[in-house]
LOLOKOL-848920 format. One line per field, with one value per residue (C-alpha): residue number from 1; residue in one letter; x, y, z. Coordinates in steps of 0.2 Angstrom, whole numbers, plus 2048, in hexadecimal, padded with zeros to 3 digits. Layout:
BEGIN
i	NUM,...
aa	A,...
east	X,...
north	Y,...
up	Z,...
END
This chain:
BEGIN
i	1,2,3,4,5,6,7,8,9,10,11,12,13,14,15,16,17,18,19,20,21,22,23,24,25,26,27,28,29,30,31,32,33,34,35,36,37,38,39,40,41,42,43,44,45,46,47,48,49,50,51,52,53,54,55,56,57,58,59,60,61,62,63,64,65,66,67,68,69,70,71,72,73,74,75,76,77,78,79,80,81,82,83,84,85,86,87,88,89
aa	D,N,W,N,A,I,V,I,G,G,S,G,T,G,K,T,F,F,V,Q,G,L,V,N,E,L,H,G,Q,G,V,D,I,V,I,V,D,R,G,H,G,Y,A,P,L,T,E,L,H,G,G,A,L,I,P,F,D,M,S,A,R,V,S,L,N,P,F,D,L,S,A,G,E,T,E,P,D,G,I,K,V,S,F,L,L,A,L,I,R
east	9ED,9DD,9DC,9D1,9D5,9CD,9D5,9CF,9D4,9CF,9CC,9DC,9E7,9EB,9DF,9DB,9ED,9F3,9E5,9E7,9FA,9F5,9E8,9F5,A02,9F5,9ED,9FF,A00,9EF,9E6,9D3,9CE,9BD,9BB,9AC,9AC,99E,9A5,9AA,9BC,9C3,9B9,9C8,9D3,9C5,9C4,9D7,9D8,9C8,9BE,9AB,9A3,993,988,984,977,965,960,969,960,970,973,980,97A,988,97D,97B,982,98A,980,97F,984,978,983,991,9A3,9AF,9B5,9A4,99F,9AF,9AA,998,99E,9AA,99D,990,99D
north	4DE,4DD,4DA,4DE,4E0,4E0,4E6,4DF,4E3,4E9,4FB,505,4F8,504,4FF,510,516,507,509,51C,519,50B,516,524,519,510,521,527,518,51C,50E,510,50E,50A,50B,505,50F,50E,51C,529,529,529,539,545,539,537,54A,54C,541,548,539,537,532,529,528,515,512,50E,521,525,518,513,502,4F9,4EC,4E1,4DB,4ED,4F0,501,50C,505,4F3,4E5,4D7,4D6,4D6,4C8,4D1,4D4,4C2,4BC,4C8,4C2,4AF,4B2,4BC,4AE,4A0
up	088,093,0A5,0B4,0C6,0D7,0E7,0F7,109,11A,11F,120,117,108,0FB,0F5,0F6,0EB,0DE,0DD,0D9,0CC,0C4,0C2,0BA,0AE,0A9,0A5,099,091,098,09A,0AC,0B4,0C7,0D0,0E0,0EC,0F7,0EA,0F1,0E0,0DA,0DC,0D2,0C5,0C4,0C3,0B4,0AB,0AE,0B1,0C1,0BF,0CE,0D1,0DF,0E1,0E1,0D1,0C7,0BD,0B7,0AE,0A1,09B,08C,085,074,06F,063,052,057,053,05A,066,060,066,075,07B,078,082,090,091,090,09F,0A8,0A6,0AB
END
């Protein structure tokens, strides 16, 4: 029910092509998708599917804090606790 993936390969080996096909397939199944893309190569695909592009670089002053809680939460749920434990390990 919950999985993560990372695609690694040399320049020109088809990583982007593969991931774009995978994203299209998973989006069609209603799966939530988060792509961390330093080069903004997925911006057109994000726009196609109505997603959001969040600038993530030193000048944007955006950070991701895995310890943040959602609005109204006072403690993490079981999924968040499992994620944090895995992250720390």
